[in-house]
C-alpha positions as CSV (number, residue, x, y, z in Angstrom):
1,M,94.6,78.0,104.7
2,V,93.3,79.8,101.5
3,L,96.4,80.5,100.1
4,Y,98.0,77.1,101.2
5,I,95.3,75.6,99.0
6,F,95.7,77.9,96.1
7,F,99.3,77.4,95.8
8,T,99.9,73.7,96.7
9,V,96.9,71.8,95.0
10,P,97.7,72.8,91.2
11,F,101.9,72.4,92.3
12,R,101.2,68.9,93.7
13,V,99.0,67.9,90.8
14,A,101.9,68.9,88.2
15,F,104.8,68.4,89.8
16,Y,104.4,65.5,91.8
17,Y,101.4,63.4,90.6
18,N,102.1,60.5,87.7
19,T,99.9,60.4,85.6
20,R,101.2,56.8,84.1
21,P,100.9,53.5,86.1
22,S,104.0,52.6,87.8
23,H,105.0,50.8,91.4
24,Q,105.9,54.2,92.7
25,N,102.6,55.2,92.9
26,H,102.1,52.7,95.8
27,Q,105.2,54.1,97.8
28,W,105.1,56.5,100.4
29,S,107.5,59.2,99.9
30,S,108.8,61.9,102.0
31,D,107.1,64.6,100.1
32,L,103.8,62.7,100.9
33,T,104.8,63.3,104.6
34,I,105.6,66.9,104.3
35,F,102.5,67.3,102.6
36,G,100.1,65.3,104.4
37,T,101.2,67.1,107.7
38,L,100.3,70.3,106.5
39,D,97.2,69.1,104.9
40,C,95.8,67.8,108.6
41,V,96.5,71.3,110.0
42,A,94.7,72.7,106.9
43,D,91.8,70.5,107.0
44,I,91.5,71.0,111.0
45,I,91.3,74.7,110.3
46,G,88.8,74.3,107.5
47,L,86.4,72.3,109.8
48,V,86.7,74.8,112.4
49,Q,85.6,77.5,110.0
50,F,82.8,75.2,108.9
51,L,81.3,75.0,112.0
52,E,81.4,78.9,112.3
53,F,79.9,79.2,109.0
54,Y,77.0,76.7,109.5
55,Q,75.8,78.3,112.7
56,V,75.9,81.7,110.3
57,W,74.4,79.8,107.6
58,K,71.5,78.1,109.9
59,T,70.6,81.6,111.5
60,T,70.1,83.0,108.0
61,F,68.3,80.6,106.6
62,Y,65.9,80.6,109.4
63,E,65.3,84.7,109.4
64,L,65.0,84.7,105.5
65,S,63.7,81.0,104.1
66,P,60.1,81.3,103.6
67,W,59.7,77.6,104.9
68,T,60.3,78.3,108.2
69,S,56.5,79.4,108.9
70,L,55.5,75.9,108.4
71,M,57.8,74.6,110.7
72,S,56.3,73.7,114.1
73,T,57.4,75.3,117.5
74,K,58.8,72.0,118.8
75,D,61.3,71.9,115.8
76,R,62.5,75.3,115.8
77,T,65.2,75.7,118.1
78,S,64.8,78.1,121.7
79,D,65.2,81.6,122.2
80,T,68.4,81.3,123.8
81,D,69.9,79.8,120.9
82,R,68.7,81.9,118.4
83,M,69.8,84.7,120.4
84,S,73.3,83.2,120.5
85,T,73.4,82.4,116.8
86,A,72.3,85.7,116.0
87,K,74.8,87.4,118.3
88,I,77.5,85.5,116.3
89,M,76.1,86.6,112.9
90,I,76.1,90.1,114.0
91,R,79.5,89.8,115.4
92,R,80.9,88.4,112.1
93,L,79.0,90.8,110.0
94,S,80.4,93.7,111.9
95,S,83.9,92.3,111.6
96,T,83.6,91.8,108.1
97,H,81.8,95.0,106.8
98,F,82.7,97.8,109.2
99,P,85.9,99.7,109.5
100,L,87.9,100.0,112.8
101,G,89.9,102.7,114.0
102,R,90.8,106.0,112.1
103,V,90.0,105.6,108.3
104,N,90.4,107.8,105.5
105,W,87.2,107.9,103.6
106,T,87.4,106.5,100.0
107,I,85.3,105.7,97.2
108,S,86.1,101.8,97.8
109,S,85.2,101.8,101.3
110,I,82.1,104.1,101.1
111,K,81.3,101.6,98.2
112,A,81.7,98.8,100.6
113,L,79.5,100.1,103.2
114,S,77.0,101.0,100.7
115,S,76.5,97.2,99.5
116,M,76.0,95.4,102.9
117,P,73.8,92.4,103.2
118,G,71.6,94.0,105.9
119,D,70.7,96.8,103.0
120,D,69.8,94.1,100.3
121,A,67.7,92.3,102.7
122,S,64.9,94.9,102.7
123,T,63.2,93.3,99.7
124,S,62.2,89.7,98.8
125,S,64.4,89.6,95.7
126,S,67.6,90.9,97.1
127,Q,66.5,88.2,100.5
128,Q,66.4,85.2,98.1
129,K,69.7,86.2,95.8
130,Y,71.2,86.6,99.6
131,L,69.9,83.1,100.6
132,L,70.9,81.6,97.4
133,A,74.6,82.6,97.6
134,R,74.7,81.5,101.2
135,N,73.2,78.1,100.0
136,M,75.9,77.5,97.3
137,E,78.6,78.1,99.7
138,L,77.3,76.0,102.2
139,I,77.5,73.3,99.0
140,L,80.9,74.0,98.5
141,E,82.0,73.8,102.2
142,L,80.2,70.2,102.0
143,I,82.2,69.2,98.9
144,A,85.5,70.3,100.4
145,L,84.6,68.7,103.8
146,V,84.4,65.1,102.0
147,P,87.4,63.3,103.3
148,I,88.0,61.5,99.7
149,E,91.4,60.9,100.7
150,V,90.5,57.8,102.7
151,I,89.9,56.2,99.1
152,P,93.4,56.2,97.8
153,V,94.9,55.3,101.4
154,A,92.7,52.4,101.6
155,L,93.6,51.2,97.9
156,G,97.5,52.1,98.6
157,A,97.4,54.5,95.7
158,F,99.5,56.9,98.0
159,N,100.6,58.9,94.7
160,T,96.8,60.0,94.2
161,L,96.7,61.8,97.1
162,H,98.2,64.6,95.1
163,L,95.4,64.5,92.8
164,V,92.6,64.1,95.5
165,R,93.2,67.6,96.9
166,V,91.2,69.1,94.1
167,T,88.3,69.3,95.8
168,K,89.5,71.9,98.6
169,L,89.5,74.4,95.5
170,C,85.9,75.0,96.8
171,R,87.1,76.8,99.5
172,L,88.5,79.4,97.3
173,Y,85.5,81.4,97.2
174,R,86.7,82.5,101.0
175,F,89.6,84.5,99.4
176,S,87.8,87.7,98.9
177,N,86.3,87.5,102.4
178,C,89.3,86.9,104.1
179,V,91.1,90.4,102.0
180,K,87.9,92.4,103.0
181,R,88.5,91.1,106.7
182,I,92.3,91.9,106.8
183,A,91.8,95.3,105.3
184,K,89.0,96.2,107.8
185,I,91.2,95.2,110.7
186,Y,94.0,97.2,109.5
187,S,92.1,100.2,108.0
188,D,93.7,102.9,110.0
189,R,97.3,101.9,108.7
190,D,98.6,104.2,106.0
191,L,99.6,101.4,103.2
192,I,96.2,100.1,103.8
193,Q,94.3,103.2,103.2
194,Q,96.5,104.2,100.2
195,I,95.5,100.6,98.6
196,S,92.2,101.0,99.2
197,S,92.1,104.2,97.3
198,S,90.0,104.6,94.1
199,G,91.8,103.1,91.1
200,V,94.9,101.5,93.2
201,D,92.5,98.9,94.8
202,T,91.6,97.6,91.0
203,L,95.6,97.9,89.8
204,V,96.5,95.8,93.2
205,R,93.8,93.1,92.6
206,T,94.8,92.8,88.9
207,I,98.6,92.5,89.8
208,T,97.6,89.8,92.5
209,L,95.4,88.2,89.7
210,G,98.5,88.3,87.0
211,A,100.7,87.1,89.8
212,G,98.4,84.0,90.8
213,L,97.8,83.2,87.0
214,C,101.6,82.9,86.4
215,H,101.7,80.0,89.1
216,W,98.6,78.3,87.6
217,V,100.0,78.6,84.4
218,A,103.5,77.4,85.5
219,C,101.7,74.0,86.7
220,G,100.0,73.5,83.5
221,Y,103.2,73.7,81.8
222,M,104.5,71.2,83.5
223,L,101.6,69.1,83.8
224,I,101.1,68.8,80.1
225,A,105.2,67.7,79.9
226,H,104.7,64.8,82.7
227,A,101.3,63.7,80.9
228,Q,103.4,63.4,77.7
229,C,106.9,62.2,79.1
230,G,106.0,61.0,82.2
231,V,107.3,62.2,85.6
232,A,111.1,61.3,85.0
233,F,110.7,62.3,81.2
234,E,111.6,58.6,80.4
235,D,108.8,58.4,77.9
236,C,110.4,61.2,75.4
237,D,113.0,60.7,73.0
238,T,116.2,62.9,74.4
239,T,117.7,63.0,70.8
240,I,115.1,65.3,69.3
241,E,113.0,68.0,70.4
242,S,109.7,65.9,71.3
243,S,109.0,68.6,74.1
244,W,109.7,71.9,75.4
245,V,111.5,70.1,78.5
246,I,113.5,68.6,76.4
247,R,114.3,71.7,74.4
248,D,114.9,73.2,78.0
249,R,117.3,70.5,79.1
250,L,115.0,69.7,82.3
251,L,115.9,65.9,82.2
252,G,116.8,64.9,85.4
253,A,116.4,68.5,87.5
254,S,115.0,68.8,90.6
255,V,111.4,70.2,91.3
256,G,112.7,73.7,92.3
257,R,114.6,73.7,89.1
258,K,111.2,72.6,87.1
259,Y,109.1,75.0,89.0
260,G,111.9,78.0,88.3
261,R,111.9,77.3,84.6
262,T,108.0,77.0,84.0
263,L,107.2,80.0,86.3
264,Y,109.6,82.1,84.0
265,W,108.1,80.8,80.9
266,A,104.6,81.4,81.8
267,S,105.3,84.9,83.0
268,R,107.1,85.6,79.7
269,T,104.1,84.3,78.1
270,I,101.7,86.5,80.1
271,V,103.5,89.5,80.0
272,L,105.4,89.7,76.9
273,L,102.5,87.7,75.2
274,G,104.6,84.9,73.7
275,Y,107.5,87.0,72.6
276,D,111.0,85.4,72.8
277,D,108.8,82.5,74.9
278,T,109.2,78.8,75.0
279,T,108.7,77.0,71.5
280,P,105.8,74.9,71.7
281,V,106.0,71.3,70.3
282,S,103.4,69.0,70.7
283,N,99.8,70.0,69.5
284,A,98.7,69.9,73.4
285,E,101.6,72.4,74.1
286,T,100.6,74.4,71.2
287,L,96.8,74.5,71.9
288,Y,97.9,75.4,75.7
289,A,100.7,78.4,74.7
290,V,97.7,79.8,72.7
291,V,95.1,80.0,75.2
292,V,97.6,81.3,77.7
293,T,98.8,83.8,75.2
294,I,95.1,85.1,75.0
295,L,95.2,85.3,78.6
296,G,98.0,87.3,78.8
297,A,96.6,89.5,76.4
298,L,93.4,90.4,78.7
299,F,95.7,90.7,81.8
300,G,97.9,93.0,79.8
301,T,95.4,95.0,78.6
302,S,93.5,95.1,81.9
303,L,96.8,96.1,83.6
304,L,97.1,99.3,81.0
305,A,93.9,100.2,81.5
306,N,94.2,100.3,85.4
307,F,97.5,102.6,84.7
308,L,96.2,104.5,82.6
309,F,93.0,105.3,84.9
310,L,95.4,105.8,88.0
311,F,97.4,108.3,86.2
312,R,94.3,110.4,84.8
313,F,92.8,109.9,88.3
314,R,96.4,111.0,90.0
315,N,97.2,113.8,87.8
316,A,93.7,115.4,87.6
317,R,94.5,117.8,90.5
318,Y,98.0,118.4,89.6
319,A,97.0,119.7,86.5
320,A,94.3,121.8,87.4
321,Y,96.9,123.1,89.8
322,S,99.7,123.9,87.1
323,A,97.3,125.7,85.1
324,H,96.3,127.7,88.1
325,V,99.7,128.5,88.7
326,D,100.2,129.4,84.9
327,N,97.6,131.9,84.9
328,A,98.7,133.6,87.8
329,R,102.3,133.8,86.4
330,E,100.8,135.2,83.1
331,Y,99.1,137.7,84.5
332,M,101.9,138.9,86.7
333,R,104.2,139.0,83.8
334,L,101.2,141.3,82.0
335,Q,100.6,143.6,84.9
336,N,104.4,144.1,85.7
337,I,104.3,142.7,88.8
338,P,107.6,143.1,90.8
339,R,109.9,140.0,91.4
340,S,109.7,139.7,95.0
341,V,105.9,139.6,94.7
342,R,106.2,136.9,92.0
343,H,108.8,135.1,94.3
344,E,106.0,135.3,96.9
345,V,103.0,134.2,94.9
346,T,104.9,131.0,93.6
347,A,106.4,130.1,97.0
348,Y,102.8,130.3,98.4
349,F,101.6,127.9,95.5
350,N,104.5,125.4,96.1
351,Y,103.6,125.5,99.7
352,A,100.0,124.7,99.0
353,W,100.9,121.7,96.9
354,S,103.5,120.1,99.0
355,T,101.0,120.3,102.1
356,H,98.0,119.3,101.1
357,Q,97.9,118.9,97.3
358,S,96.3,122.1,96.6
359,L,93.1,121.3,98.6
360,D,91.0,123.8,100.0
361,S,90.0,122.0,103.2
362,E,87.2,124.5,103.6
363,E,85.4,123.8,100.5
364,A,85.8,120.6,100.9
365,L,84.3,120.5,104.6
366,Q,81.5,122.3,103.0
367,L,80.5,119.2,100.7
368,L,79.8,117.1,103.6
369,P,76.3,116.8,105.4
370,Q,75.9,118.8,108.1
371,H,76.2,116.3,111.0
372,L,79.5,115.4,109.4
373,Q,80.5,118.6,109.5
374,S,80.0,118.8,113.2
375,K,82.0,115.6,113.8
376,V,84.8,117.0,111.5
377,I,84.6,120.4,113.2
378,A,84.8,118.7,116.9
379,T,87.7,116.7,116.0
380,L,89.6,119.4,114.2
381,R,88.6,122.7,115.9
382,A,87.1,121.8,118.9
383,N,89.8,119.8,120.6
384,R,92.2,122.7,120.1
385,I,89.7,124.9,121.9
386,A,89.3,122.9,124.8
387,Q,93.1,123.2,125.7
388,V,92.8,126.9,126.8
389,C,93.1,127.0,130.5
390,F,90.1,129.0,130.8
391,L,88.0,127.2,128.6
392,M,88.7,123.7,129.7
393,R,85.3,123.5,131.9
394,E,82.8,125.0,129.4
395,S,80.1,123.3,128.1
396,V,80.3,120.9,124.9
397,E,77.9,123.4,123.2
398,F,79.5,126.2,123.9
399,I,83.5,124.7,122.8
400,N,81.3,124.0,119.5
401,E,79.8,127.4,118.8
402,L,83.3,128.8,118.9
403,A,84.7,126.0,116.7
404,L,82.5,127.0,114.4
405,S,83.7,130.7,114.6
406,L,87.1,130.0,113.5
407,V,88.7,131.1,110.4
408,R,91.2,129.7,108.7
409,R,94.2,131.9,107.8
410,V,97.7,131.6,105.8
411,N,100.6,133.7,106.4
412,S,103.8,134.1,104.7
413,P,107.2,134.0,106.2
414,G,107.9,137.4,107.4
415,D,104.2,138.6,108.0
416,Q,103.2,140.6,110.6
417,I,100.3,138.6,112.4
418,I,99.9,140.6,115.9
419,E,100.6,144.2,116.6
420,P,101.0,144.6,120.5
421,K,97.9,146.2,122.2
422,V,96.0,146.2,119.1
423,N,95.2,142.7,118.7
424,A,91.5,141.4,119.3
425,Q,92.1,137.8,118.0
426,M,93.4,134.3,119.2
427,Y,95.3,132.0,117.1
428,F,95.7,128.4,116.9
429,V,98.7,126.7,114.7
430,I,97.4,124.1,111.8
431,R,101.2,124.1,110.6
432,G,104.1,126.3,110.2
433,Q,106.3,128.2,113.0
434,V,105.5,131.6,114.5
435,I,108.1,134.0,116.1
436,L,106.8,135.8,119.7
437,A,108.6,138.8,120.9
438,N,107.5,140.8,123.7
439,L,108.2,144.3,125.1
440,S,110.3,143.1,128.3
441,G,112.9,142.7,125.5
442,N,113.5,138.6,125.9
443,K,114.8,136.6,123.5
444,P,112.0,135.9,120.8
445,N,110.5,132.4,121.4
446,E,108.7,130.0,118.7
447,C,105.0,128.5,118.5
448,K,104.8,125.8,116.4
449,T,102.1,123.1,115.1
450,G,99.5,122.3,117.9
451,D,100.4,125.5,119.6
452,F,98.2,128.7,120.3
453,F,98.8,132.1,121.5
454,A,97.2,135.4,122.3
455,E,94.5,133.9,124.3
456,M,94.5,136.6,126.4
457,C,93.2,138.7,123.8
458,L,89.7,137.1,124.1
459,L,89.4,138.7,127.6
460,F,91.8,142.1,127.5
461,P,93.2,142.5,124.2
462,E,94.5,146.1,125.4
463,V,97.3,144.3,127.4
464,Y,98.7,141.9,125.2
465,V,102.1,143.1,124.7
466,Q,103.5,140.4,122.5
467,R,104.4,140.4,118.4
468,A,104.0,137.6,116.2
469,I,105.9,137.2,113.1
470,A,105.5,134.3,111.1
471,K,108.7,132.4,110.4
472,T,107.6,129.9,107.9
473,F,104.3,129.5,106.1
474,C,101.7,129.4,108.7
475,E,98.3,128.0,108.6
476,L,96.1,129.7,111.8
477,Y,92.8,129.0,113.0
478,V,91.6,132.7,114.0
479,L,89.2,133.3,116.7
480,T,88.0,136.9,116.9
481,K,87.0,138.6,120.2
482,A,83.8,139.7,118.6
483,K,82.5,135.9,118.0
484,F,83.9,135.0,121.4
485,D,81.6,137.8,123.0
486,E,78.5,136.7,120.7
487,A,79.1,133.4,122.0
488,L,79.8,134.3,125.6
489,T,76.6,136.6,125.5
490,E,74.6,133.7,124.2
491,Y,75.4,130.9,126.4
492,H,76.2,132.9,129.7
493,Q,73.2,135.6,129.1
494,G,72.8,137.6,132.5
495,S,76.0,136.2,133.9
496,E,78.5,137.2,131.3
497,H,80.6,139.6,133.4
498,E,80.8,137.0,136.3
499,T,81.7,134.5,133.7
500,R,84.5,136.9,132.2
501,L,85.6,137.5,135.9
502,H,85.7,134.0,136.3
503,M,88.0,133.3,133.3
504,A,90.3,136.0,134.1
505,Q,91.0,134.6,137.5
506,T,91.5,131.0,136.1
507,L,94.3,132.8,133.7
508,E,95.7,134.7,136.7
509,R,96.3,131.3,138.4
510,Y,97.3,129.4,135.8
511,A,99.9,132.1,134.9
512,L,101.0,132.4,138.9
513,Q,101.2,128.5,138.9
514,L,103.8,128.6,135.6
515,R,105.6,131.3,137.3
516,K,106.1,129.0,140.4
517,T,106.9,125.9,138.6
518,K,109.5,127.6,135.9
519,K,111.2,129.1,139.1
520,I,111.4,125.8,141.1
521,L,113.0,124.2,138.0
522,G,115.3,127.1,137.3
523,L,114.0,127.3,133.4
524,Q,115.1,130.6,131.7
525,D,112.3,132.2,129.9
526,G,111.9,131.3,126.4
527,Y,113.3,127.8,126.7
528,D,110.8,125.4,127.9
529,N,107.0,125.7,127.1
530,L,105.8,124.3,130.8
531,S,102.2,125.4,129.6
532,G,101.9,122.7,127.4
533,R,100.3,124.4,124.3
534,S,99.8,127.9,125.4
535,S,101.9,131.3,124.7
536,L,102.0,132.3,128.2
537,G,104.9,130.0,129.0
538,R,107.1,131.3,125.8
539,F,107.6,134.7,127.4
540,S,108.4,135.8,130.6
541,A,105.8,134.5,132.9
542,G,103.9,137.0,134.5
543,R,100.7,137.4,136.6
544,F,97.9,140.0,137.0
545,S,98.0,142.2,140.1
546,A,95.6,142.5,142.6
547,G,94.5,146.0,142.1
548,R,94.0,145.5,138.4
549,L,91.9,142.4,139.1
550,S,89.6,144.8,141.6
551,A,89.6,147.3,138.8
552,I,87.8,144.4,136.7
553,R,85.6,143.9,139.5
554,S,84.6,147.7,139.7
555,K,84.1,147.8,135.8
556,S,82.4,144.6,135.2
557,S,79.6,146.3,136.6
558,H,79.2,149.0,134.1
559,G,79.7,146.4,131.2
560,R,83.3,147.0,130.3
561,S,86.0,144.6,130.2
562,S,89.3,145.4,131.4
563,T,92.2,144.4,133.1
564,G,95.6,144.9,134.3
565,T,98.8,144.3,132.3
566,L,100.9,141.3,132.2
567,V,104.3,142.1,133.9
568,G,107.3,140.5,132.9
569,R,110.4,139.5,135.0
570,G,113.0,140.5,132.6
571,S,114.2,143.9,131.6
572,G,115.9,145.5,128.6
573,G,115.8,148.6,126.7
574,R,114.2,147.3,123.5
575,T,111.1,147.6,122.1
576,P,109.1,145.2,120.3
577,A,109.8,147.1,116.7
578,S,113.4,146.8,117.5
579,V,113.3,143.0,118.3
580,G,110.9,142.6,115.4
581,G,113.6,144.3,113.3
582,Q,116.6,143.0,114.6
583,W,114.9,139.3,114.0
584,K,114.0,140.1,110.5
585,Q,117.5,141.6,109.8
586,R,119.1,138.7,111.6
587,T,117.0,135.6,109.5
588,N,115.8,137.7,106.2
589,W,118.9,136.4,104.7
590,R,118.0,132.5,105.3
591,L,114.4,132.7,104.0
592,P,113.8,131.3,100.2
593,G,113.9,134.0,97.9
594,S,116.8,136.0,99.0
595,T,120.1,136.7,97.4
596,F,122.1,134.9,99.9
597,R,119.7,131.4,99.2
598,L,119.5,131.9,95.8
599,W,123.5,131.9,95.4
600,W,123.9,129.1,98.1
601,D,121.3,126.6,96.2
602,T,122.9,127.3,93.0
603,I,126.4,126.1,94.5
604,R,124.6,123.1,96.3
605,L,123.2,121.9,92.8
606,V,126.2,122.2,91.2
607,A,128.2,120.3,93.6
608,I,125.3,117.6,93.5
609,V,125.6,117.6,89.5
610,Y,129.6,117.7,90.1
611,I,130.0,114.3,92.4
612,A,126.9,112.7,90.6
613,F,129.3,113.0,87.6
614,E,132.9,113.2,88.5
615,V,132.7,110.0,90.9
616,P,131.9,107.3,88.2
617,Y,133.8,109.1,85.8
618,F,137.0,108.7,87.6
619,A,136.4,105.3,88.7
620,V,135.7,104.0,85.1
621,F,137.7,106.7,82.8
622,I,140.7,107.3,85.0
623,S,141.2,105.1,87.7
624,M,141.0,102.0,85.4
625,T,144.0,102.7,83.5
626,E,147.0,100.6,82.7
627,G,148.7,99.9,85.5
628,R,146.1,101.2,87.9
629,H,143.2,100.1,89.8
630,M,140.5,102.0,91.0
631,F,140.2,99.8,94.5
632,I,144.4,100.3,95.0
633,V,145.4,103.7,96.9
634,D,147.5,106.0,94.8
635,T,148.9,109.0,96.5
636,G,149.1,112.0,94.4
637,M,147.8,115.4,93.9
638,D,146.1,117.4,91.3
639,L,143.1,119.9,90.8
640,R,140.7,117.5,91.4
641,Y,141.7,116.6,94.9
642,A,141.6,120.4,95.8
643,V,138.1,120.9,94.8
644,S,136.9,117.5,96.7
645,P,137.0,119.5,100.3
646,F,134.9,122.0,99.1
647,Q,132.4,119.6,97.4
648,C,132.1,117.5,100.6
649,Q,131.5,120.6,102.4
650,Q,128.6,121.2,100.6
651,C,127.5,117.9,100.9
652,L,127.7,117.7,104.3
653,A,125.4,121.0,104.6
654,L,122.6,119.2,102.8
C-alpha cells in the first residue's frame, strides 16, 4: 500500500492531471476506472491499519501522558480492555523490534535492538519525545483518512481526482517501519543478513533512495511540460523548441513513452549530473534542472562515500591477512625453508581464508560475555557431544563441562591424527575428511563433517585399533581422556567406576546392535554408516567379549579402567602401517602441491586460455571470410581440429 501511494500519486499528477480548464476534465475515463478501483483497495487497507494504530496509540497515550492522572475512574477503560490493548501493543512491538529465527548478529541489528522504545521510556524526556512522535503519526493518519475525493466527484470534476490523492502521501512515514518489519520476519535468510550488515545496509538505502528520486524527478519533468504546454502539448509552438518535450519529439506519444523518456532523462541528470542531458528551454525548466542537478550531486557523493566505506571495511581483514602471508613467505625465504614446507604453509593460509576469512573463532568467542559464550558453546559443541551413544543420557551440566574442554585443532592433508593403541583422545570433525584404517586390513573409510571417531578412547584407549589420517584440511574438536576423567570424577564422585562400567555396557550394546543391523541388511564393512555419526560403523563392527567385560568389573574395584578388545570380522595380512602407507602412495599424487597436480593444473590453465581466445578468434577472423559463414558447416581438417578433442577432454575434466 505504501509503495502504491509512493509511485502512483506523483505519476497521476504529472501524467494525467490537466492544469488547464477543459471540458475533458468533467468526463470519466478508463484510467480513472482502473485507478479508482486500486484506490478503494488501498483506502480499505489504510483504514484497517489506522484502527490497529489507534489502539496502540490509545494505550501509549494512556500509559505515558501526564493528563491521565486527572481522568476520573468512570471515564477510564476497563482492566480487560487495557489488558487486551496492552497485549496488542506488546505483540506489535515484539514483531517490530525482535528478530525471529536464526540470525547472524550484525552492527545494524544490535543498534536496532539498543534503541527500543521501551528503553527510551525510562526517562521523562524520552517518554515525551516518544509520545510526541506517536501524536504526529496520528495527525498524519487523520489527514490521510479524510475522504477528500467526494468533493470533486460531487462537483463532477473527475480529473481533479488525480490531484486530491496527494493527501495520501502522509502515510509514507510507514515505509521505514514496513521495511524493518519485513527484515525482522525474514531475518534468518542469508540475503537479509548480508543486506543488514554494516555498510551494506547504508548502501542499499542510498540506492533505493536514488531509484525513488529518479521516479519523482521524472514526474516533475513531465508536470512542468504539461503546465506549460497542456496534457496534449497543444499550447506549445511545434515549429520551434519551445519546451524540452517538443525537442524530444513527444508530441502525440503515449503515457508509457512519455514516462520512459522522462525516467531516462531523470536518471541521467541524477547519475551524470546533467552531462549530455536534456536541454531546458523555459525558465521553469532551467530552474528545475539546476535543483535536480544539485540533488544528483548530493546523491552521487553519498553513493561514492558508501562504496568507499564498504571497500575499506570489507578489505580490512583481507589486507591484514595478506600482510600476514607476506611476512610468513619472507621469513621462510630468509630462513631457507624447504619448498615442500613452504607449499604446506601457503596451503594452510589459503584454506584459513577460504573457509572462514582468516577469522580466529576461539578469539572471537573470548570477546563475548560469559553467558553468551555458554550459549555458543552449547550450540557448537555440546550438541556434538550429546550424540555419543554412552553420553546421551548424561546431565546437561556434565555435557557442558565436556564441551568447555574441547580444543580446536587443524590438520593438513596427509597428517597422522591417531596411532593405534596409543591414542587417548576423541575427535569431532568440524570440517574436512579423515581416513580411518584398522588392523583387520579392511578397506579404509572416511569421516566427514559432523562425524566423530575414537569415542572408545575415552574409556579404553589401549584397545583402539584404528589409524586416522587427514585426507584434506581438517578442523577437529579434540576431547582428551584426562579432561573426561576429571569431569567424570567431579560429577559422579564415588560412583565413577560404576558409571564407567555402565558406559562400557552401553557402548557394547550399541556395537552389537550395529553389527546385527548390518548383517540383516547385508551391508559390507566400509560402505554404509548406520551408526549415524559414530566411527563404529565405519570399520568392521565388533563387540566386547563377556570375559573382557568381566575383567572390567574386576579391575574397576582396584581403580583401573581396562576392557577387552574390539574384535573385527574381516581378515587380512595387512597391518595398519601398510594400509596407511598404501593409502599415502595411492593418493599422494592427487594432493595439492604434488608434481603431478602442478603439471595437471598448468595444462588445464593452458586449455582454458586456449579455448577462451580460440573460439572468438576463429568465429571472427577465420570463419567470417569471403565465401564462408560462421554458422554454416564447412568440412575440413587442419591442426585446429586435431587439438580440439584434447581441449574438450581437458574441459570435461574441470
